[in-house]
N, C-alpha and C positions, 0 to 999 in steps of 0.2 A: 574575161569579162572586162568592161570598161565602166566609165563611171562618171557623173560629171556634176554640177548644182550651180545655181543660182540664187541670187537674194532677189526677193520680190521686195519693193515699197521699201528699199531704205535710203534714196535719194542720194547717194555716192556717200553717204554716211556711216556703210556698214560695210565690210569685208570678209571674202570667205578667210579662214584662219587654219582647218586642217581639212583636208578629203585621203578618209582609208578606204580601202576594198579590203575586207576580211580575209584572214586567211586562208581559209575555205574557199572563199573566190566565189561566193554566195550574196554577199552584201555589200553597201556602202556605206559610212558614216562619214557626216560634216558638221563641222563649227562654223561659227560666225562670229564677228566682234562688232562693236561701235568701236568710232573713231575715237581720239582722246577728249572732244568734248562731248562725246555723248548723240543721241540720236531721241527724240521726242515722240517721234510719228510711230506708226506700228510696221514693222515688216517682218517677213519668215524667210527661209532656206526652204528652197524646194531641190530633192537630192534626185538623181535617176541613176540605176544600173542598170547595163545590158549583158544579158547572161545567154550563153548557149548552150547546148551539151559541152560535157566534158572530154576534153581532148586528153589523147594519152600524152604523158609528158608535160602537159599546162603546168606553169610554176606561175607564183606571183615573185614579181621584178618590183623592185621600188627606187625611188629615186629623190634625194633632198633637192628642192632648186630655192636659189636666195634671187629676189625681186628685187628690184631695184625701180624709182623715179626720178626721172631727170626731169627737174621743173624750173 
């Protein structure tokens, strides 16, 4: 299984905060947050999960990545 998400309508004022694949490998959940000064418009998060038949030995492997921006 794999998953992903996109912000619709956030105008670079909203960012993905978390994306998790459930331990049973059957769903994905995401959260997003507005930046420090907020956003007055409407926005939404669209999440997708891509699933296949369960393979023998399939396991969930996770990693935490710290993102940075050089501005």
